[in-house]
C-alpha positions, 0 to 999 in steps of 0.5 A, a space after each residue: 700354563 707354565 707358571 702353573 707347572 702344567 705345560 713346558 715351553 714346548 706344549 707338552 705336560 710337565 712330570 709333575 702334572 702328568 703325575 698329578 692328573 686323574 683319569 676320566 672315567 668313560 661311561 663304557 670305559 673305551 674311548 669311541 671318537 674315530 679321529 682319537 681312536 685311529 690316531 692313537 692306533 696308529 703305532 700298533 697300540 691296543 685302543 684299551 690301552 689308551 685312557 684320558 686323563 685330566 690335570 689339576 685345576 689351575 688358576 689363569 691370571 684372569 682368575 678363570 680355572 682351567 684343566 688340560 685333558 690328554 691321552 695316555 697309554 696306561 701299558 707304556 706311559 706314553 702320551 699323545 701330543 698330536 690330538 688335539 682335542 680340547 674342550 672349555 667349559 663355562 665362560 671364557 673371560 678375556 
């Protein structure tokens, strides 16, 4: 993922990948997963300030494409790195 300029070695998103990300529109506009909500609100922020985003699709060495989904506070620009809410769609090839 570092080669694709999505993540740095510490597992955090690059500034470029954050800037080029796209907001994921949720059905009712609000995050509902109780575990996610608990983590995001523990700093005292309002859950409506947190939105889900996705990076651009990148090609892996084996030819598959993937995206990283993440949560961002749109008022403070804080990116959450505590929640590990990863999903893979499609067949994963070794």
